[in-house]
C-alpha positions in Angstrom: 85.3 -9.0 7.6 82.0 -7.8 7.1 80.9 -4.5 8.6 77.9 -6.2 10.2 80.2 -9.2 11.9 82.8 -6.4 13.3 80.1 -4.7 15.0 78.9 -7.9 16.6 82.6 -8.3 17.9 82.4 -5.0 19.2 79.2 -5.6 21.2 80.1 -8.7 22.5 83.9 -7.1 23.5 81.6 -4.1 24.9 79.8 -6.9 27.2 83.1 -8.3 28.3 84.3 -4.4 29.0 87.2 -5.1 26.9 88.9 -2.2 25.2 88.7 -3.9 21.7 84.8 -2.9 21.4 86.6 0.7 21.0 89.1 -0.5 18.5 86.5 -2.7 16.5 84.0 0.4 16.6 86.6 2.7 15.1 87.7 0.3 12.2 84.0 0.4 11.3 83.8 4.2 11.3 86.7 4.9 9.5 85.4 2.9 6.6 82.0 5.2 7.1 80.3 1.8 7.4 78.7 1.8 11.0 75.0 2.1 9.2 75.5 -0.4 6.9 76.7 -2.4 9.9 73.6 -1.9 11.8 71.3 -2.9 8.9 73.3 -6.1 8.4 73.2 -7.1 11.8 69.0 -6.6 11.8 68.7 -8.7 8.6 70.6 -11.4 10.0 68.4 -11.3 12.9 65.7 -11.7 10.6 67.3 -14.9 9.1 67.6 -16.7 12.5 65.3 -19.4 13.9 66.9 -19.3 17.2 65.7 -16.4 19.4 69.0 -16.5 21.4 70.8 -15.5 18.2 68.2 -13.3 17.1 68.2 -11.2 20.6 72.1 -11.1 20.4 72.3 -9.7 16.8 69.9 -7.2 17.5 71.6 -6.1 20.8 74.6 -5.5 18.5 72.3 -3.1 15.9 71.1 -1.3 19.1 74.7 -1.0 20.4 75.8 0.2 17.1 72.8 2.8 16.7 73.7 4.3 19.8 77.2 6.0 17.5 74.8 7.0 14.8 72.6 10.4 15.2 70.3 9.5 12.4 69.6 6.3 11.7 65.8 5.9 10.8 64.6 3.3 13.4 61.7 1.8 11.3 64.0 -0.9 9.9 64.6 -2.1 13.4 61.0 -1.6 15.0 59.5 -3.8 12.2 62.1 -6.4 12.5 61.3 -6.9 16.1 57.8 -7.1 15.8 58.1 -9.9 12.9 60.4 -11.8 14.6 57.8 -11.8 17.8 55.0 -13.1 15.5 57.5 -15.9 13.8 58.9 -17.1 16.9 54.9 -17.3 18.2 54.3 -19.4 15.1 57.3 -21.7 14.9 56.7 -22.5 18.5 56.0 -26.5 18.8 52.5 -26.2 19.8 52.0 -24.4 16.7 54.3 -25.9 13.9 54.3 -23.6 11.5 58.3 -22.8 10.9 58.0 -20.0 8.6 61.3 -18.2 7.4 61.3 -14.5 7.3 61.0 -14.5 3.6 58.3 -16.6 3.4 56.2 -14.8 5.7 56.8 -11.6 3.7 55.7 -13.0 0.4 52.7 -14.7 2.3 51.5 -11.7 4.1 49.9 -11.6 7.8 46.3 -12.0 6.2 47.2 -15.6 4.8 49.3 -16.4 8.0 46.1 -15.8 10.2 43.9 -17.7 7.9 46.4 -20.5 8.3 46.1 -20.1 12.4 42.2 -19.8 12.2 41.9 -22.7 9.8 44.0 -24.8 12.5 41.6 -23.4 15.0 44.3 -21.8 17.0 42.1 -18.4 17.6 43.3 -17.0 20.8 47.0 -16.7 18.7 45.6 -15.3 15.7 43.9 -12.7 17.6 46.8 -11.9 19.7 48.6 -11.4 16.4 46.0 -9.3 15.0 46.0 -7.0 18.3 49.8 -7.0 18.3 50.2 -5.9 14.8 47.5 -3.5 14.9 45.5 -5.1 12.2 42.1 -3.2 11.2 39.3 -5.0 13.1 37.5 -6.0 10.0 40.6 -7.8 8.5 41.8 -9.2 11.8 40.0 -9.6 15.0 36.4 -9.4 13.9 37.2 -11.8 10.8 38.9 -14.3 13.3 36.1 -13.9 15.8 33.4 -14.9 12.9 35.4 -17.6 11.9 35.3 -19.0 15.6 31.7 -18.0 15.9 31.1 -20.4 13.0 32.7 -23.3 14.4 31.3 -22.6 17.8 27.8 -23.1 16.6 28.6 -26.7 14.8 29.6 -28.1 18.1 27.2 -30.5 19.4 28.2 -30.8 23.0 26.7 -27.5 24.2 22.8 -26.4 24.4 21.7 -23.4 22.1 21.2 -21.3 24.8 25.1 -21.6 26.0 26.3 -21.1 22.5 24.2 -18.1 21.8 25.3 -16.4 25.4 28.8 -17.4 24.5 28.6 -16.0 21.0 26.7 -12.7 22.0 29.3 -12.5 24.6 32.3 -12.5 22.7 31.3 -10.7 19.7 29.7 -7.9 21.7 32.1 -5.4 20.8 33.6 -6.7 17.9 32.5 -4.5 14.4 31.4 -5.3 11.4 30.6 -8.7 12.0 27.0 -10.2 10.4 25.0 -12.7 13.0 23.1 -14.0 9.9 26.4 -15.7 8.4 26.9 -16.9 11.9 23.1 -18.2 12.0 23.1 -19.7 8.7 26.1 -21.9 9.8 23.5 -23.2 12.6 21.1 -23.9 10.2 23.0 -25.5 7.7 24.4 -27.9 11.1 20.6 -28.9 11.8 20.5 -26.2 14.7 17.3 -24.1 13.5 16.6 -22.9 17.4 20.2 -21.7 17.6 19.9 -20.0 14.5 16.8 -18.0 15.6 18.6 -17.0 19.0 21.4 -15.7 16.7 19.4 -13.7 14.4 17.7 -12.0 17.6 21.3 -10.2 17.7 21.2 -9.0 13.9 20.8 -5.4 13.9 19.8 -5.1 10.2 16.4 -6.9 9.3 17.6 -7.1 5.6 19.6 -9.8 6.7 17.2 -11.5 9.4 14.6 -11.6 6.7 16.0 -14.0 4.1 17.1 -16.5 6.4 14.1 -16.5 8.6 12.2 -17.7 4.7 14.9 -20.3 4.2 14.2 -21.5 7.5 10.2 -21.7 6.8 9.9 -19.5 9.6 7.3 -17.3 7.7 5.3 -15.5 10.4 8.5 -14.5 12.1 9.9 -13.2 9.1 6.7 -11.3 8.6 6.8 -9.7 12.0 10.7 -9.1 11.5 9.9 -7.2 7.9 7.1 -5.0 9.7 9.1 -3.9 12.4 11.9 -2.9 10.2 9.7 -0.1 8.5 10.8 -1.3 5.5 7.9 -1.4 3.3 10.3 -3.2 0.2 10.9 -6.1 2.6 7.2 -6.1 3.7 6.5 -6.5 -0.1 9.1 -9.4 -0.4 8.1 -11.4 2.6 4.0 -11.2 1.4 5.1 -12.3 -1.9 7.2 -14.9 -0.8 4.1 -16.1 1.1 2.1 -15.8 -1.7 3.5 -18.1 -3.7 4.6 -20.4 -1.0 1.2 -20.9 0.8 -2.0 -22.0 -0.4 -4.9 -18.9 -0.6 -7.0 -19.7 2.7 -3.3 -19.8 4.8 -2.1 -16.8 3.2 -5.0 -14.7 3.8 -5.4 -16.0 7.4 -1.6 -14.9 8.1 -2.0 -11.3 6.6 -5.3 -10.9 8.8 -3.0 -11.4 11.8 -0.7 -8.7 10.4 -2.8 -5.2 9.9 0.0 -3.6 8.0 0.9 -6.6 5.9 -2.5 -6.7 4.6 -2.6 -2.9 4.3 -0.1 -2.8 1.7 -1.0 -6.1 0.1 -4.5 -4.3 -0.6 -2.8 -1.4 -1.8 -0.8 -3.8 -4.2 -3.9 -5.4 -5.4 -5.5 -1.9 -5.9 -3.0 -2.0 -9.1 -2.5 -5.4 -10.0 -4.9 -7.5 -8.5 -8.6 -6.4 -8.4 -10.0 -10.1 -8.4 -7.5 -11.0 -5.4 -8.6 -7.6 -3.5 -12.4 -8.6 -4.4 -11.7 -12.1 -2.1 -9.9 -10.0 0.6 -13.0 -8.1 1.1 -15.5 -10.9 1.2 -13.7 -12.7 3.5 -13.3 -9.9 6.1 -17.1 -9.3 5.1 -16.2 -5.6 4.4 -19.3 -4.9 2.5 -18.5 -1.2 2.0 -15.0 -1.6 0.6 -16.6 -4.5 -1.6 -19.3 -1.4 -2.6 -16.4 0.9 -3.4 -14.8 -1.9 -5.6 -18.2 -2.6 -8.0 -18.2 1.2 -8.3 -14.5 1.7 -9.7 -15.0 -1.5 -11.7 -18.1 -0.1 -13.4 -16.5 2.9 -14.7 -13.9 0.2 -16.6 -16.9 -1.4 -18.3 -17.9 -0.2 -22.0 -21.2 -1.7 -22.1 -23.9 0.0 -20.2 -25.8 -3.1 -18.9 -22.5 -4.5 -17.3 -21.9 -0.9 -16.0 -25.4 -0.9 -14.0 -24.8 -4.8 -12.9 -21.8 -3.5 -11.0 -23.6 -0.4 -9.5 -26.5 -2.9 -8.3 -24.1 -5.0 -6.9 -22.0 -1.8 -5.4 -26.0 -0.6 -4.0 -26.6 -4.1 -2.3 -23.1 -4.2 -0.6 -23.9 -0.9 0.7 -27.1 -1.7 2.4 -25.8 -4.5 4.0 -23.0 -2.1 5.6 -25.8 0.2 6.4 -24.2 3.0 4.4 -27.5 4.5 3.2 -26.0 7.5 1.7 -23.7 5.5 -0.8 -26.5 3.3 -1.4 -29.2 6.0 -2.6 -26.3 7.9 -4.7 -25.3 5.0 -6.4 -29.3 4.0 -7.5 -29.3 7.9 -8.6 -26.2 6.9 -10.5 -28.1 4.1 -12.4 -31.6 6.0 -13.1 -29.5 8.9 -14.5 -27.3 6.0 -16.8 -30.8 5.0 -18.0 -31.9 8.3 -18.8 -29.2 9.4 -20.6 -29.1 6.4 -22.5 -33.1 6.7 -23.2 -32.3 10.2 -24.4 -29.6 8.9 -26.5 -31.6 6.3 -28.4 -34.7 9.2 -28.9 -32.6 12.4 -29.7 -29.0 11.0 -30.7 -27.3 13.1 -28.2 -24.2 11.6 -26.7 -24.8 11.8 -23.0 -23.9 8.5 -21.1 -21.4 8.7 -18.5 -21.9 12.6 -18.3 -22.3 14.0 -14.6 -25.8 15.5 -14.1 -24.3 19.0 -13.9 -23.3 18.4 -17.4 -26.3 16.3 -19.0 -28.7 19.6 -17.6 -26.0 21.7 -19.4 -26.2 19.5 -22.8 -30.0 19.3 -23.3 -30.4 23.2 -22.2 -27.8 23.7 -24.9 -30.1 21.9 -27.6 -33.3 23.2 -26.6 -34.7 20.1 -24.6 -36.1 22.2 -21.8 -38.7 19.5 -20.9 -36.4 16.7 -20.0 -34.3 19.2 -18.0 -37.2 20.2 -16.2 -37.9 16.3 -15.3 -34.4 15.8 -13.9 -35.1 18.7 -11.8 -37.5 17.1 -10.4 -36.2 13.7 -10.0 -32.7 14.4 -8.9 -34.0 16.9 -6.6 -31.7 19.7 -7.9 -31.4 22.6 -5.2 -33.6 25.6 -6.8 -30.4 28.0 -6.6 -28.1 25.4 -8.7 -30.9 24.8 -11.2 -31.5 28.7 -11.7 -27.8 29.4 -12.1 -27.5 26.5 -14.6 -30.4 27.1 -16.4 -29.8 31.3 -16.8 -25.8 30.3 -17.7 -26.5 28.1 -20.4 -29.9 30.2 -21.9 -27.3 33.5 -21.7 -24.5 31.5 -23.5 -26.9 30.4 -26.2 -28.4 34.0 -26.4 -31.6 32.7 -26.4 -33.3 35.8 -24.8 -37.0 34.9 -25.4 -36.6 31.5 -23.4 -34.7 33.4 -20.7 -37.5 35.8 -20.1 -40.2 33.3 -19.9 -38.3 31.2 -17.6 -37.5 34.3 -15.5 -41.4 34.9 -15.4 -42.4 31.2 -14.2 -41.9 32.0 -10.8 -40.1 34.0 -8.0 -36.3 33.9 -8.5 -34.6 32.0 -5.6 -31.2 34.0 -6.7 -32.5 37.5 -7.2 -32.8 39.5 -10.5 -28.9 40.2 -11.3 -29.7 40.0 -15.0 -27.0 42.5 -15.7 -24.5 40.2 -14.3 -25.7 37.4 -16.3 -25.5 38.9 -19.6 -22.0 39.7 -18.8 -20.5 36.2 -18.4 
């Protein structure tokens, strides 16, 4: 007789309080097969489908363990756990008559999937908790499937379903509400999907679905609330392609943050669009700045001056007289530079006033420098230092002496310092 069978008989006799139990145990011990007998009883219990027979075999194994000092408990504990799960799914209300071998081959994950597909969510959750399956593989996964099924039901209102889902998933980790909301949207329940997205903490998951549902204003608001610049740009570019120009600008005007970011984009990528934005907003000062910047990109002088004239007009509309006067001075300087280039052949167009005067002094055109000094109201101190340095660098001492005697110096007579420059 096999050691396991002897141990089973020994346990039966023990329950009858018969001395034969001791005889059977001695026979097993004499052959040093008690450990093997315990293992055989445990394994036999795993292959039985009748719970009472399983219990009998496990009690026999437990009885045999009492006479062993170093028998590892893992096999016994694992078998008890597996049998409890198998008995639960073998029940006629579930109807999954798995053997232990099948259960081991299919793994617990597949078993949970089968329970989920049969919509046996409570049992699936109990199995996950009992087997201590990692939450993201167990309870959270089951709850996500349940929620996706729940939102497709037509019998209950959006508010009831949204509340039920939020309560059930409140303590579950790693569940994406956006996936559940997607199922609701695909089932034709757009409002329910929006309510569910309110529970999604990640804006990056909310926004794509809102755009898919054609809820562009809400998507833009969520992107701005997230503080993620890239996400805002994603929504803005989507709206730019989906909406006509007027509606697009109107939506941006209601969202100052998005409008500001779009203007930054246009400054580098779409200058004409930036101009249209300023026109729509009647932002004359920014339009003036736009024309000034555009003027520096023009190669032809006539085109540059035309842009500057447009800038002057916009500055006056914005009542920015200083900017307007400064731009007019720039236009006068450009015309003066072009005239001198034509007359003297010196390259001057595009130079600043300071550089223009320095260049003219270096080639001895003192009268033209005087004209610039008067026309542009250059401060006396600045003009004197500019002229002194230019004449000293040129070593034109005769002209320097003549200039120093022309009128009283506003900067004193530190000739030595000037000569040492």
